[in-house]
C-alpha positions, 0 to 999 in steps of 0.5 A: 395678541401675544401674551404679556411677559413677566418682569423676570422674563424682561430681565432675562432678555435685557441680560442677553442683549447687554451681553452683546453691548458691553460698554467699556469706552474710557476717558480721563477727567480731572478728579472733580469732574468724576462725580457720578461717573464710573471708574474704569480701572482700580486706583491704588495709593502710591503714597502713604497717608499720612506720609509722616508721623504727625500729631493728633492734637495741639500739645507737647511732643515728648519721649514717653520714657523720660516723662514716666521716669521723672514722674516715678521719681518726683511725682511730676515731670518738669521739662524745658520747652526747647522747640516748636513745630507747626503743621507744614514744617519739615519733619527732619528736625531732631532732638539736639541733646539727650536731656529730657525736653518737650517740643510744643506741637500743633495738630497735623505737625510732624512729630520731631524725630526721636519723640514718641508721644504727644500730650495735649495742652489741656493735660499739662501746666506751662510756666514760661519755657517749662511744662509740667506733666502729672500723669504717665504717658503712653508710647505713641499716644496722640500720634498718627502713624505714617500709613495708618490711613492708606499704605503703599498699594492699598486700594482706594477705589475699585473698577466700576465704582460709581464715584461719589463725593466721599470717593473724591475725598479719598482719591484727593488724599492720596494725590490723584489729580486725574482719573480714568472713567468709563465714558457716559453712555450717549443717549437721545431723549424724545417726548411725543404728544400733541398735548405737550406744551413747548412754550418755555417762556410762560407757565400758562397753558393753552386749552388741552395742553400739559407741561412736559414733566417727563423730559426734565425728569428723565434728563436729570435721572439719566445724568445720575446713572452716568448717561449723557443726553446728547440729543433731545427733542419734543415731537408732535404725533407725526410719524414723519417728524418722528422718523426725522428725529430717529435719523438725527439720533443716528447722526449723533451716534447715540447708544440708546434712544429713550422716548415717552409716549406713543407705545400703547394701542391708540390711533397715534401710538405709532412708534412700534410700527415705525421701528418695525418698518426700519428693521428693528428687532422688537425684543419685547412690547408690553409686560406684566408690570404696573405702572408702565405695561406698554413698555417697549424695548427694541434694537435698531439695525445699527445696534442702537438700543431703544426704550419706548416708555409710556407717556404717563410720568410715573410709568416713564419713571418706573420704566427708566428705573426698572428696565433701563437701569438694569440694562445699563448696569449689566452693560457696564459690568456692575453688580446686581443691586442688592435686595433690601427688605422693609416691613410694610406699614399698611395693608395693600391690595393689587392686581394679581399677576403684575409686578407693581412698583409703588411710590413709598416712603422708607423710614426707621422705626424706634428700634431701627427696623426698616419700614416702608409706607406705600403712599396714597396717590398711586396713579401713574399721572400723580406726581405729588406722591412721587415727590414725597417718595424716597423709594420704590416698594416692589409688590410681587406678581403672585400677591393680590393682598399684602398684609401690614407687617410683611417684608417687601423689597425696596429700591432707592430712587437713585441706584446705589443711594441706599446700598448696604453691606 
């Protein structure tokens, strides 16, 4: 029996494989459809935002010097309201004469040419067509100057940026309607096991059956890491049926196949032998990790990559998070995820020599300290604690006992959702 390899060794293997499987196919999509996808090229502003000087509030546009001189001479400045302008009006209006005057202006409206300050409506007194100012006015006060959000050529998003809602807002602000993204990686998703219930019409279970939780979870998770599940199926513990699925996946031209179950040492754990029979290169099978020790990573002769995840739900989830995700990030030339440290809130005992991925809750102390609480119910079959988790707590191999108060790495459930700079 081959010795188990460490988690670090698996990452080194994944790095080498990713180097030969760079994913840079592109497509153009309408901006709203770019959510959770990755930008293919940098996007720069082709306009200024704002594109014109505009008012930051409802009030009166004035010439600051005119108001200030009148206040110095008379204690107040009483100006005639000679115009009105609202958001959406042209910015080409001009002062028609040289006399001190004021224009009523609404938030977002272009500042008429020649005016250089806006005084809020609550800071003045109005009477008929006149407005009185009692305080000195600062030059450019309450004016949003053109280009103070985005200037010509300023970066909006970089290449390899995962597009989230805030990026869509920024891109829409500079007028982007369509954006080039990297195509989602096409994935086939299989679940194996006679115990899985295929009955979607009822919640009732026959004796010995279980609901398939891996399939819907992995489908959802894969969509959040820019993959497209183009083919999915359940499979009984039947080698011929499984080989048929492999053939169908090849016809779909998927880049990665992800399966759950049938990768351990039991009588019906047939996936390793079938892959070998089909000429696949087994890059690794079994690693010093918990949960998910039986994980398998292989490459089929046609270049399709294969992840065989264990069947227990949390083992499947950790396999996707800590093996599949790093590979995808490297294939797409994304940076390594930053290490975030949090103080543990409890004593932890673990098996020495194994990298352990624990279900945990990340929170902030009253002083702003990141702290992580490892939850009870760490079994790889226990999903109730997984549902209560908001992060993975990474326990190092060399440790056997970790005292409360030590700092350990945490990773969010979804990559990038807890990024800090």
